[in-house]
N, C-alpha and C positions, 0 to 999 in steps of 0.2 A: 656311635654317638656320644660324646662326653655328657655326664650328667650336670645338670645345671644345678648351682648354689645359691643361696640367699647370701645377704651380705654378711650375715654371722656363721657361714661356712655350711650349713644345714643344706641337704639335699632339697630341691624343690619336688613337690608333688607332681607327678606327671599327670597329664590330662587324661581322661577317661577316653578309652579307645574309641566308643561309639559316636564321640562329638564329631560333627563336621569339622572339616580343616580351617574355617574361619573361626569356629568356637574354641578349637585347640589353641589357635594363636591368641585369642582373647584370654584363655587360660592363663597359658604361660606368661602373657604381659601382665595379669592381675597377680599371680602367686609370686612373680619377680618384684612386684612394686609393694605388696602387702604381706605381713606375717600374719596369716589366716589361722584361726583355730580349725579344729575338726568339724566343728558345726559351721563355722562360715564356708569351708570347703565344700560342704553339703549344699549351703545354699547357693553357693556359685554355680555347681553343678546342676542343680535344678533350674538354675535361671538360664543357663546355657542350653540345657534341653529343651526349654520352653521357646527359646529364641529358634532353635533350629526347627522345632514342630511349627512354628508359627511361619518361618521360611519356607517349610514344605506345603503349608496350607496355601501361602501366597502363591506358591508356583502351581499348585494344582488348580486354584482358580484362574489364574492367568491362563492355563491351557484349557480348562473345561467349562470355564463361567462359573459365575457365582451362584448359578440356579440350574436346577435340571428338572426335567419333565418326567412325571411318573404318571400313573393311570388316574391320578386326582388332579392332574393338570400341572 
């Protein structure tokens, strides 16, 4: 696959491999649109990780319910 480049010709940073496909698409869109510093890329990574975790939690709640019974009720 050819390497993506910014409007200045610099190679765009690849999406972290552990992100979901949807978050990887978001990453590619953002880094292609904005010239981000290393710190801003870290913030983007953290935000997309949090979005993925939220999606995972939402799926788990949908599957198992919002509450569970234990020995205390």
